[in-house]
Backbone as a ProteinNet text record, in pm:
[ID]
protein_1_A
[PRIMARY]
XXXXXXXXXXXXXXXXXXXXXXXXXXXXXXXXXXXXXXXXXXXXXXXXXXXXXXXXXXXXXXXXXXXXXXXXXXXXXXXXXXXXXXXXXXXXXXXXXXXXXXXXXXXXXXXXXXXXXXXXXXXXXXXXXXXXXXXXXXXXXXXXXXXXXXXXXXXXXXXXXXXXX
[TERTIARY]
84.1	0	88.5	55.8	134.7	107.6	218.2	203.8	179	76.5	41.8	110.6	174.7	243.9	152.4	140.4	56.4	127.7	49.4	103.8	206.2	172.1	261.8	393.6	388	509.7	592.8	527.1	597.8	669.8	600.1	660.9	775.4	757.3	863.1	986.5	966.7	1080	1151.7	1075.7	1136.7	1214.7	1156.4	1224.3	1354.3	1352.4	1474.2	1579.1	1534.9	1627.4	1693.2	1612.7	1667.8	1759.9	1725.8	1812.3	1946.1	1942.8	2066.9	2153.2	2089.8	2163.8	2224.7	2146.8	2196.9	2315.9	2312.5	2425.3	2550.9	2533	2648.8	2705.2	2616.9	2663.1	2736.4	2688.6	2757.1	2896.2	2909.1	3040.5	3131.1	3075.8	3153.7	3199.7	3113.7	3150.6	3267.1	3257.5	3365.8	3497.1	3491.2	3612.1	3667.6	3579.5	3621.4	3691.1	3635.7	3695.2	3831.4	3840.2	3968	4071.3	4030.4	4121.1	4167.8	4077.9	4115.1	4217.5	4198.1	4292.3	4429.6	4429.1	4555.8	4625.7	4550	4608.9	4662.6	4589.5	4632.8	4757	4757.5	4867.2	4994.7	4984.1	5103.1	5156.3	5065.8	5108.1	5080.3	5019.4	4980.3	4895	4810.4	4720.6	4580	4502.3	4365.6	4280.7	4174.8	4082.1	3992.9	3989.8	3909.5	3760.4	3688.8	3543.6	3491.5	3575.8	3529.9	3414.1	3421.8	3313.6	3182	3185.2	3065.5	3011.4	3100.7	3057.8	3001.2	3069.5	3021.5	2885.9	2868.8	2740.2	2627.6	2651.2	2547.6	2522	2626.8	2609.7	2535.4	2557.2	2485.5	2336.9	2303.9	2162.3	2101.2	2174.9	2127.7	2109	2208.2	2202.6	2078.9	2056.3	1943.4	1810.1	1799.6	1672.3	1631.7	1728.9	1696.1	1672.2	1714.5	1699.1	1570.7	1506.6	1390.4	1277.7	1235.2	1118.6	1146	1264.3	1295	1302.5	1357.5	1362.3	1221	1130.2	991.3	922.7	951.4	888.6	933.7	1058.3	1112.1	1088	1017.7	993	1125.5	1222.4	1355.6	1372.1	1269.4	1277.6	1257.1	1294.6	1276.3	1131.7	1067.1	928.8	920.7	858.2	840.1	703.2	701.6	575	550.4	631.3	617.7	481.7	414.6	281.5	174.2	187.4	86	75.4	186.9	182.3	105	71.1	-8.2	-158.5	-198.7	-339.5	-376.9	-506.5	-551.2	-515.1	-508.2	-465.3	-551.5	-681.4	-770.6	-740.3	-716.9	-682.5	-547.2	-452.7	-320.8	-334.4	-420.6	-440	-502.9	-597	-660.4	-557.2	-473.5	-366.3	-271.3	-239	-153.9	-217.2	-348.5	-418.3	-409.3	-435	-428.9	-286.9	-186.6	-47.7	-8.5	-56.2	-26	-93.2	-215.7	-283.5	-208.7	-172.3	-98.7	36.9	106.2	236	220.1	117.6	95	67.8	-13.6	-46.7	79	152.5	270.2	380.3	407.8	513.4	469.1	339.9	289.2	305.4	272.6	292	440.1	522.5	666.5	717.6	671.7	712.9	675.2	553.2	507.7	596.4	624.3	705.6	850.1	902.3	1037.1	1038.7	933.3	922.9	918.4	842.4	835.6	973.1	1040.9	1174.4	1274.4	1264.1	1353.4	1334.6	1209.7	1181.9	1241.7	1224.2	1279	1431	1492.8	1639.1	1686.4	1608.8	1643.8	1634	1528	1508.7	1616.4	1649.4	1748.9	1891.3	1913.5	2047.3	2137.6	2079	2159	2257.6	2381.1	2483.2	2582.3	2659.3	2758.5	2871	2940.2	3038.8	3162.3	3218.9	3346.8	3331.9	3249.5	3238.5	3127.2	3047.3	2937.5	2837.5	2808.4	2709.6	2571.3	2475.3	2340.6	2277.5	2208	2143.7	2012	1940.1	1802.4	1785.7	1878	1855.1	1855.6	1938.1	1946.6	1822.5	1770.2	1647.6	1529.3	1524.4	1420.2	1433.4	1555.1	1576.8	1522.1	1538.9	1479.4	1327.8	1272.7	1127.6	1081	1154.5	1119.7	1128.1	1232.3	1246.6	1130.3	1089	976	843.2	830.8	709.6	694.9	805.1	802.2	770.7	823.4	790.9	641	580.8	435	359.6	408	343.1	355.2	469.4	486.7	391.8	376.4	284.4	140.8	101.9	-33.3	-53.1	47.5	38.4	21	100.2	87.5	-50.8	-101.3	-234	-340.2	-335.6	-433.2	-421.3	-298.7	-279.7	-344.8	-327.6	-388.2	-540.8	-593.1	-738.4	-794.6	-724.4	-769.4	-774.6	-671.6	-667.9	-786	-816.3	-926.5	-1060.8	-1074.1	-1202	-1229.2	-1124.5	-1143.5	-1199.1	-1186.9	-1232.4	-1380.4
-117.9	0	124.1	221.2	340.9	439.1	490.4	587.2	725.7	792.9	923.8	1031.1	1125.6	1233.5	1354.9	1416.5	1535.6	1656.5	1757.8	1881.6	1940.9	1940.8	1997.4	1921.6	1789	1707.8	1730.3	1736	1757.8	1891	1996.3	2129.5	2134.6	2073.2	2070.4	1998.9	1886.7	1810.6	1892.4	1957.6	2041	2156	2218.1	2328.4	2280.3	2162.4	2107.2	2076.2	2021.3	1989.9	2116.9	2219.9	2344.9	2411.2	2400.2	2454.1	2380.3	2249.1	2171.6	2213.8	2239.1	2287.9	2424.8	2509	2640.5	2630.4	2534.6	2515.1	2472.2	2386	2343.9	2461.1	2545.9	2663.8	2758.5	2772.7	2856.2	2801.9	2671.2	2609.9	2640.5	2633.8	2665.7	2811.1	2901.3	3043	3058.9	2992.7	3003.1	2950.7	2836.8	2781	2872.4	2930.6	3021.6	3144.6	3200.4	3319.1	3284.9	3173.4	3132.8	3106.1	3035.3	3006.6	3135.7	3230.7	3359.3	3431.5	3427.4	3492.3	3425.1	3293	3218.7	3250.9	3249.1	3278.2	3421.2	3512.4	3652.5	3672.4	3607.8	3626.9	3555.7	3430.1	3349.8	3370.1	3384.5	3387.6	3520.2	3614.4	3743.2	3725.2	3621.5	3589.7	3564.3	3669.6	3647.3	3579.4	3515.4	3449.8	3556.6	3559.3	3658	3631.3	3737.9	3728	3676.8	3674.8	3624.6	3708.8	3838.8	3925.7	3887.7	3866.5	3824.5	3692.9	3595.7	3462.2	3464.3	3534.4	3540.2	3609.1	3715.8	3787	3696.7	3630	3544.1	3421.4	3363.7	3245.8	3280.9	3400.5	3439.4	3459	3500.4	3507.3	3367.8	3268.1	3129.5	3085.9	3113.9	3071.5	3128	3256	3320.3	3273.5	3269.4	3231	3089.1	2998.5	2858.9	2831.4	2921	2898.6	2957.8	3046.8	3119.1	3027.9	2937	2854.7	2761.5	2703.2	2612.7	2688.6	2808.5	2890.7	2918.7	2951	2976.6	2849.3	2736.3	2609.8	2566.8	2597.2	2560.5	2668.5	2773.6	2888.9	2946.1	2955.1	3002	3152.5	3222.3	3366.5	3434.7	3557.9	3635.2	3681.7	3656.7	3699.6	3794.4	3905.9	4002.3	3976.8	3911.4	3869.3	3929	4022.9	4072.8	4135	4187.3	4243.8	4136.6	4057.9	3958.4	3849.1	3811.2	3701.8	3738.2	3863.3	3906.8	3885.9	3861.9	3838.1	3693.1	3664.5	3525.7	3444.2	3311.9	3222	3236.8	3252.6	3267.1	3392.3	3502.2	3628.4	3614.6	3545.8	3523.8	3448.2	3346.3	3268.2	3352.9	3437.4	3525.3	3624.8	3678.1	3768	3692.6	3567.8	3485.5	3466.2	3443.5	3427.4	3555.3	3668.1	3796.7	3821.9	3793.5	3815.1	3721.5	3597.7	3504.5	3547.6	3596	3645.1	3765.4	3859.8	3978.4	3937.7	3846.1	3799.3	3732.9	3649.7	3580.9	3680.2	3779.1	3878.4	3954.3	4007.8	4088.6	4004.9	3888.6	3804.9	3747.4	3719.1	3674.3	3780.9	3904.5	4014.7	4035.1	4024.9	4036.6	3926.4	3804.5	3690.9	3714.2	3757.7	3786.4	3892.1	3998.5	4106.7	4065.2	3979.4	3926.4	3842.1	3764.7	3687.4	3777.1	3884.6	3981.4	4044.3	4077.9	4137	4038.4	3912	3810	3801.6	3804.7	3801.4	3924.2	4040.8	4163.9	4159	4102.8	4089.8	3994.2	3889.5	3794.4	3861.2	3937	4005	4111.7	4183.4	4291.1	4237.9	4113.2	4056.1	4102.6	4134.7	4175.7	4065.4	4106.5	4008.3	4070.8	3985.5	4033.2	4106.1	4193.8	4280.4	4204.1	4122.2	4059.9	3932.8	3841.2	3710.4	3702.8	3807.2	3813.4	3698.6	3663.4	3559.9	3625.3	3569.2	3628	3629.2	3737.3	3750.7	3675.3	3661.9	3614	3476.4	3377.8	3250.3	3265.7	3356.4	3378.5	3452	3541.9	3612.4	3515.9	3425.6	3322.5	3232.5	3206.1	3124.3	3194.1	3324.7	3402.4	3389.6	3396.5	3382.3	3245.7	3141.1	3005.9	2997.2	3056.4	3055.9	3125	3238.4	3310	3239.9	3173.4	3095.5	2983	2916.9	2812.3	2872.1	2990.4	3059.6	3088.2	3128	3150	3022.5	2910.1	2782.5	2748.4	2776.7	2753.2	2843.1	2967.5	3059.5	3007.9	2957.1	2899.8	2782.8	2697.1	2582.8	2631.7	2732.3	2788.5	2850.2	2916.5	2976.5	2869.4	2761.2	2652.9	2589.2	2575.5	2519.7	2608.7	2741.2	2834.1	2833.4	2823.8	2819.8	2692.4	2580.2	2453.6	2468.5	2533.3	2552.6	2636.3	2742.9	2832.6	2761	2682.1	2615.2	2503.1	2450	2345.1	2401	2529.5	2588.9	2611.5
0	0	0	-81.5	-99.1	15.3	73.5	181.8	121.9	171	119.6	204.8	138.1	207.5	210.8	328.1	339.8	279	248.4	192.7	288.7	417.4	518.6	523.3	522.9	526.4	401.1	286	159.7	156.1	196.6	197.3	297.2	413.9	515	462.5	395.8	339.2	231.6	145.3	41.1	104.6	207.7	276.6	340.2	400.3	461	354.8	241.9	132.8	79.2	53.7	3.2	105.1	232.7	337.2	338.6	320.4	313.5	195.3	81.7	-34.9	-3.7	60.7	100.4	194.9	285.4	376.6	300.8	200.6	120.2	40	-11.9	-85.8	8.5	131.2	229.7	257.8	267.8	287.9	168	47.9	-72.1	-70	-22.9	-12.4	83.9	198.3	296.3	238.7	171	109.9	1.8	-77.7	-183.4	-125.9	-19.7	42	101.8	171.9	231.4	122	18.1	-93.2	-159.5	-175.1	-232.8	-145.9	-15	76.4	66.9	63.9	53.5	-78.8	-187.4	-318.4	-325	-266.3	-267.6	-180.7	-64.3	30.5	-13.3	-48.5	-78.5	-220.7	-316.5	-456.2	-527.4	-455.3	-513	-638.3	-638.1	-750.4	-696.3	-672.7	-624.8	-731.2	-687.1	-779.3	-842.6	-973.1	-1044.8	-1023.7	-990.2	-979.4	-846.5	-744	-613.7	-561.5	-579.4	-532.5	-600.3	-731.1	-804	-750.3	-735.9	-691.6	-550.6	-460.4	-321.5	-316.2	-390.6	-391.7	-442.7	-552.9	-610.9	-524.3	-468.5	-382.4	-254.3	-200.6	-78	-105.8	-226.9	-265.9	-257.1	-305.1	-299.4	-154.9	-71.4	69.8	138	123.2	192	134.7	2.7	-60.2	-23.4	-16.3	10.6	158.9	246.7	390.1	447.6	375	428.6	476.2	391	422.8	540.8	544.9	655.8	787.7	783.2	904.4	955.3	865.5	904.4	952.5	886.6	925.4	1065.2	1098.3	1230	1335	1296.5	1385	1435.7	1344.3	1379.8	1368.5	1323.5	1309.8	1444.6	1450.5	1573.4	1579	1690.1	1707.5	1827	1805	1912.8	1972.7	2086.1	2145.8	2283.9	2325.1	2461.1	2488	2386.3	2404.8	2385.9	2279.9	2244.6	2350.7	2412.1	2509.4	2636.5	2653.2	2770.3	2749.6	2624.2	2592.9	2621.2	2634.6	2649.9	2524.9	2541	2433.1	2307.9	2324.1	2208.9	2128.5	2196.8	2129.7	2060	2124.5	2063.2	1931.3	1929.6	1806.2	1695.5	1732.7	1633.3	1577.5	1665.2	1619.5	1527.1	1561.6	1474.7	1337.4	1333.9	1206	1123.5	1186.9	1116.2	1064.8	1147.1	1106.4	991.5	994.5	886.3	755.8	764.6	644.3	586.8	673.3	626.9	568.1	634.3	583.8	448.7	435.9	308.7	196.5	224.4	121	78.4	175.7	142.1	77.7	132.1	75.3	-58.8	-72.9	-201.8	-309.8	-276.3	-371.1	-402.3	-300.6	-320.7	-413.7	-390.4	-473	-618.5	-640.6	-777.4	-843	-770.7	-826.8	-850.1	-766	-788.9	-915.7	-938.2	-1061.3	-1183.7	-1176.2	-1286.2	-1309	-1199.6	-1209.5	-1270	-1233.6	-1290.4	-1441.4	-1483.9	-1628.1	-1697	-1635.3	-1692.9	-1698.8	-1596.1	-1594.4	-1703	-1727.3	-1833.8	-1970.6	-1990.5	-2119.3	-2140.7	-2033.4	-2043.1	-2052.5	-2010.9	-2016.1	-1903.5	-1786	-1670.6	-1633.5	-1603.6	-1566.2	-1468.6	-1402.4	-1307.1	-1380.5	-1311	-1374.5	-1423.7	-1338.3	-1371.1	-1452.2	-1405.1	-1469.3	-1573.3	-1582.7	-1680.2	-1663.5	-1537.8	-1506.2	-1508.2	-1580.6	-1582.3	-1442.6	-1412.3	-1280.6	-1269.4	-1380.8	-1372.7	-1309.3	-1326	-1256.4	-1103.8	-1055.3	-911.6	-861.3	-942.5	-904.2	-903.7	-1002.2	-1002	-879.5	-836.7	-717.2	-593.1	-586.6	-477.3	-482.5	-601.7	-619.8	-569.6	-601.6	-555.5	-403.3	-346.2	-200.2	-131.4	-186.3	-126.8	-152.4	-266.7	-293.9	-190.6	-161	-58.3	78.7	106	231.3	238.5	127.5	124	159.7	108.8	139.6	287.4	347	491.1	569.8	527	595.2	584.5	468.8	451.4	546.7	557.7	649.9	792.5	832.1	967.2	987.3	884.8	892.9	916.6	838.9	856.7	994.9	1044.7	1179.7	1284.9	1270.3	1367.7	1356.7	1233.2	1214.4	1277.7	1261.2	1323.5	1475.8	1534.6	1680.1	1725.8	1653.2	1691.2	1674.8	1568.7	1545.4	1645.5	1708	1808.7	1939.4	1958.4	2085.9	2088.2
[MASK]
+++++++++++++++++++++++++++++++++++++++++++++++++++++++++++++++++++++++++++++++++++++++++++++++++++++++++++++++++++++++++++++++++++++++++++++++++++++++++++++++++++++

């Protein structure tokens, strides 16, 4: 019998996978920077385009880590005011905040996608290595799209909690 995976489990697994890829890219950035320092110091031959590569790779790291951070509740939450309210009011505030977050991040995601398309059409590229920007911008769009899905999951979880009361 085939095991069925829930939407929440699937999104969580994808977020963890992308976060793992982001961690590997971060390790590559660290190695690249150290190697560049060694090459510059010992041989007076820095690696060409390190600034371009580090900038583009950090976009990957951040974009791929967003959804997993949200899924694990790893973000900073300012709750000193909200935690003073009764549990029911806290859940309603959580629902409102998730709806607002979904709307704003959803609009942002859409606009990043539009910008990625415009960058592809315009032929935007990095200065030194001439690497096109648009794949990295699309990656940001994918990262934020996954973040939207995590927010939807959190929203449904909060609605379930409120409806049980």
